[in-house]
N, C-alpha and C positions, 0 to 999 in steps of 0.2 A: 701327257705323262705316260711313259711306257711302263708296262708291267714286266717284272723280272720273270725268268723262267720258273723260279721257285713259287712266285705268287700265282702264276697260271696253274701250276701243278696243284697248289693248295686249294684254290677255288674249284678246280675240276673235281678234286676228291670230295669236297663238301657237296657239290652238286650231285655226285654219284651216290652219296650216302642215303639210304632209304629213310623216309619219314617213319616215325614211330607209328605202328599200326594202331588204329582206333578199335575200341571194343564195339561189339554189336550194340551195346547200350548207348554209347556215345554217338554212333552212327544213327541210331534211332532218334536221339535228341536233335541232331543236326538236320536230318532229312524229314522227320515227321512232326516234331514239336516246333522247331524254330521257323518252319515254313507254313504252319497252320495258323490262320488269323485268330482262332479261338484261344490259342496259347500265346501268340505274339502280342495280342491285345490284353492279356491277363498279366499277372505278376507271378513268375514262376521261379522257384529255387530248387535245385537238384544237386545232390552229391552222392556218390557211391565210392567207397574205398575198400580195398581188400584187407586181409588180415595183417599185411605188412605195411599198411598205410599208403599204398599206391592208389592214385586216383584212377577209377575205372570210367566214371561218367561225371560230368559237371556242367552246371548252368546256374549262374548267380548264387554260388554256394555260400557266400558270406552274407547274403541278404536276409535280415530278420523278417519273418512272415508270420501271419496267423497260423496257429497249429491245429486248432480244433482238438479232437480227443487224442491225437498223437502225444499231447503233453502228458497224458496219463502214464506213459512209459517212464517219464522222469519221476513222477510222484511214486509210482509203485516200485520202481527200481530202488529209489532212495529209501522207501519204507522198508523194503527187505534188507537193505544194506545197514540201516541204522537201528531199526527195531528188532530185526532178526526174523527169519522165516517162521519160527515157532512162537512168535509173540502172540499173546492172547489178550483181548480186551476183557475187562471184568466188570461185574455189577455186584454190589454188596447190599445185604439186608441187615438192618439194625433196629433197635427200639430204645426209647427213652422211658423214664418213669418206672413204675413198679407193677408187678404182676400179683394180684391178690384174688384168690378164689377163681382162678382161670380167666380173670379179666385184666387186660392190659390198661392200666391207668396211666397212659402216656401215648406217645406217637410211634407208629411204625414207619421206618425210613427206607426208601429205595434210593440207593446212592449210585449214580451212573459213573461209568468209566469209559464212556465213548463208544461202547459196542455198537457197530453199525448193523449187526445181524440180529439184534434183539427184536423178536417179533416179526422178522422178515419172512416172506413166503418163499424166498429163494431156496433151492435145494442144498446150498452150502450151510444154511442156518439150522440150528437146533430148533425143534418144534417148540412153540411158546408154551404149550401145555406141559412139556417136560421141564422147562425152566420154571414156570409158575409152580409146578409140583415140588421142585426142590425148595423153593421159597416157602411154600405152605408147610412142607414137612419140618422145616426149621421152626416155623411158628408153632406147629403142633408139639415139637420137642420141648418147647418152653412152657407148654401147658396152657397156651392162650386159646380161649374159646370165644372171646369177645374183645373188641377194641373200643375203648371209651374215648380215646383221643382221635387223632387224624392219621391219614397216610400222607407222609411228607415226601415229595419227589425232589431229588437233588440233582440238578444238571450242571453243577459248577465246574465240572471237569474241563469244559470248554467255555470260552467267552461266548455270550449270546450275540450272534450276528445273523440276522434274518437271511441275508445273502451276502456274498462279497460285494464290496462297493462298486466293482467294475462290471457286475452283471446288469443287464438291462431290467427295467421295471417289469417287462413282459415275462421274465423268467421267475418272478417271485412266487407265483401261485401254481406253477406247473409241477407235474409229478417228477420231472427231471431237474427241477430247480429247488429241491429241498437241501438246505445247508445242514451240516452236522449239528448235533446237540450232545451235551454231556450225558444226557439220558435219552437216547433215541429209541424210537419204537415204530415198527412196521415201515422201516426205511423213511420215516417222517412223512408218510403219506396218509391220505384219508379217502375212503370211498363214500360217495354220495349216490343215492338212488333217485333218479328223476323219472316221474311218471306223468306223461302228458295227459291233457284232457281229451275229450272225444271230438271236439270241433276246433278249428283255427280260432285263436283269440282266447281260448279257455286258459285258466291258470294251470300251472304245473306243480305237482306235489314234489317236495324235496325233503329227503330225510338222510341222516347219517347211517350208513350200513356198518362201517368198521374203520378204525377203532372209535369207540366212544370218546367224547370230550365234554367234561362237565361244564355247564353254564355257557355253552357255545351258542351264539346267535346266528341264524341264517337269514340274510336279507334276500328275499326271493322275488326277482323281477322277471322270471322266466314266463314265456307265453308259448302256447301250442301253435305250431305252424301247420301248413297243409302237408298231406302225406307225401313221402319221398322227397322232402325238402332237405333232409340230412340234419345231423346234430350240429346246431350252431350256437350251442350254449358256451358261455364264458364264465370263468370263476376268478374272483379277486380276493386276496386276503393279505394280511401283514401281521407283524408280531406285537403290535401295540395294544390291541384289544382282541378279545376272543370272539371274533366274528368273521363271517365270510359272505360274499355277495355274488349271487348268480344273476346273469343277464343273458339276453338272447332268446333263441327259440329251439324247441325240439319238435320233431314231426309227429303228427297224430297217429301214424301207423305203427309206432313202436310201443310195445307193452311197457317197457322200461329201459332206461339207459343208466349204466354204471359210470360215473364220472370220478376219475382218480386225480386227486389234487394234493398240493403240498399242505402239510400240517405244521404250523409254526409253534404248536404247543405239545410236542410229542411226549414230553415228560409227564404232563397231566394225563394224556391218554394211557400211558403205561400204568400209572397209578389207578386210573379208572378201571382198566381191564383186569388188573390184579385184584382190585376190590370185588369185582363181579365174580372172579374165579373163586375167591374166598367164600363169597356168599353161596355159591353153588356147591361148595365142598365143606360146609358145616361151621364156618365162622359166622356167628349170629350177630352181625352188626353191619352198619353201613356208614363207615367213617367218611368224613369229608376229605377230598383230595386237595392238599395244600402245597403251594409253591414254597420252596426252601427260603425264599426271600421274606416270607411271612413268619419265620421262626427265629427266635433269638439265637445269637451266635454261641451263647453259653451251652446250648443243648448239644452242640458238637462234642463237647468234652465229656458229656454224660452218656454217650451212646454205647450200647452193648451190641456188638456185632454177632450175628447168629448164622449167616450164610454168605457164600460167595459163589457166583457162577461165572463161567467163562465162554468166550466166543470160540469158534473154530480157529485154527492156526492162521496167521497172516498170509502164509503162502497160498492157502486155499481161497482166502478172500481176494488176494491179488489175482489169482487165476480167473475168478468170476469178473473182477473189475475190468481186466483187459479183454476177456473174451466177449462180454456183452456190452462193454463200455458203460459201466455203472458209475454215473457221476457222483452219486451220494457216497459210495464206498471210497472213491478217489479223494473226495473232499475230506472225509473223515481221516484217511491215512495222512493227508497233508497236515491237518490240525494236530494229529497225534505226534507227528515228528516235532512240530513246534512246541507242544506241551512238554514232551519228554526232554527236549534239549534246553528250552528256555524257562520252563515253568509256567508259561502263559499259552493257553490254547486259543490264540487269536490268529487271524489271517496274516497280520503284519509280522508277528513273531515267527510264524511258520515259514514265510518266504525268506526271512533272515536265516532261519535254520537250514533251509534248502541250499542257500548260497554258501553257507559254511561247509556243508557236506560236499558240494561240488568242488570247492577249493581243496578239501581234504583228499578227494579223489584225483586232484590235479587236472580237472576239467576246466579249460579257460572259460570265463564268463562272458567273453565277447559274443555278441549276438544272442543274448539270453535275457529276456524279460518275462517274469512269471507273476501272475496276479491271482491265480486259483490253482486247484489241483486237478481239475477235470478237463480244462480246455474250453469251457463254456464262455469264458470272458473273451471279449474282442480286444482286450489289451494285453494278451499274451503274444509276445513276438520272439520267435526262435529261428535261428538260421539252420540250414541243412548241415553246415560245418559243425555247429554245436552238437546236433544230434549224433553225428558220426563220431565225434570225439567222446561224447558221453557213452555211446554204445561200446566203443573200444575199451573204455575203463571198466564198464560193467562186465564185459567179456573176460576181463582179467581178474575179476573179484570172486569171492567165495559164493556169492549168491547168484551167479550167472545161470546155473541150471534151473532153479525155480522161476527165475525171471524169463528165461528163454521159453520154458514150457508154458508160461502164461500167455504168450503171444499167439493169436489165432493163425491158423493155416487155411488157405483158400479151400473151400469145399467141405470143411469139417465142422461147420456150424459157427455160431458167433457172428461177429460183424463182417467177416470175410467169406461167409457161406457162399455168396453168389459171385465172388471175384474169380476171374479166369475160368468161367463155367465150362468152357469147351476145351480147356487145356488138358493134356495128359496128367494123370495123378502124380507121376514122378516129377513133373514140373511144379505142380501145386505144392507138393510136400517140401520143396526146397525153400519156400517163402514162409517166414515167421514174422508177422508185422502187425502193427496197430493202425487202424484207419482213423480218419477224423473228418467230420463234416459239419459245416455251418452254412448259412446262406452265402452262396458264391465262394465257398471254401471247400477244397477237397485235398486230403493229404494222406500219405502212407509213409510209415517209417519203421525200420526194424532191421532184420537180417535176412540174407539169402545164402543158403548153403551151396557151395560149388566144389567140384572136384579139382584136384591139381593145386597149383600155386596160389590161386585166389583165395582158397579156403572159405572162411566165413565173411561174407561181404556185409558191411554196415552201410545203410542207405537212408535217405529221406527224399521224398518228392512232395513239395508243398505248392499248391496252386491256389492263388487268391484272386479275387476280383474278376472272375471270368463272367462275360456277358452272354451266358448260354445256360441251357438246362444241364444239370450234372450228367444226365444220360448221354449228352453229346460229347463231353470231354472224357468220360469214363473209359471208352475203348482204348484211347491212346495212352492213358495212364496205365492201364493194364498191359498194353503192349510194351511199355517201358519195363514194367515189372518182369514180364516174361523174358525180355532181352537180358536182364540181369542174370537169369538162370543159365544163360549160354556161356558165361565166363568160366574159364578153366583154371 
């Protein structure tokens, strides 16, 4: 079959038309990542789009993958959007019964409102002595010098869940595995002091340093090991009984070791520490610390409220959450979204609330599965395409500035402190992103500022199931991040 003159001219013009130029980021994917066995034998998803929605770089962009802590950007962004940057958590103090001759013949109540900063040592938190001081001043103002009843601790703001169902059992006792409480305290952690014996095989002394917990039982199976053997202690606890178990060894050459672990009864610790504060400041009684479940429901109706304290603004809490990747703050924000939207502070209701908010923002839910707020679950699956769609909608919203400012910048501290260590400052300052790490998972997601038509790039790079040390794949991930800053 012969081609006509028109056909020959048409196909010659097509052949002469130049191919669309690839960005430096796409060239890097094609030449460096797709040819590297470490990435070819892993599962990788990448997408970067400019402010106009044009694709700058792509590889498996619709593939849902484990996110690790990059999921915090969804939790914190929606928290700012729904609750508001100036939202504050509250805690209330009330009493029941009568006050006669400076004696409270009834109970003193501490009623939690989910404040994750209560008793926290983070710089964003108000000092606990200042909070306790306000509560005590309210007690003083009522003329109370002695409590004949109990201190009742009320954590009903959230449903009691030791950890999300999708977390592994190994997370339940760790300091980063503390789930939210309606009445949290000290980020729901507890410090134990371990003092080894003089010789290998000797028993190890274990005591609670802070915060206290009434009637807590320590099962101590620790033994002293030889010098320089390292801290090989392990701690196990749960929320069914007030007990914890230490196993393993600690070396003989250490004077002491501070072990920070999850506290599943933070509301009781809050009551205990406030009682001790009252004793030190002139309230001459030592009331029992009582869980709200042990008090009749009719007492709620008779409460007289005498004080209310507040957390810092949510924007400040979000800033800490994203900068240092605080799991506990992220989980609390997630549960608060669910509580305020549905009335139930459970994980199930909170995930439902998140999906409603995403629909409200017109973010497609394709490629999005969420099980917790921090990314610790290995059942969170999110695609790079979802992240980029979400970041685009957040960029159009009223809360973009506090959200954007909460994302770490390489070299400025937080989780990106050591990223692109040798890159020029002007390159580092263009990247605003959240990192995420789990075993064999490394991710980054956020924004890159570029001059010219590309504007503010939205991106996500999610690398799962790599059979190597993270240090082996990190250089090329950082190479991709730097290539994104070359866009104009």
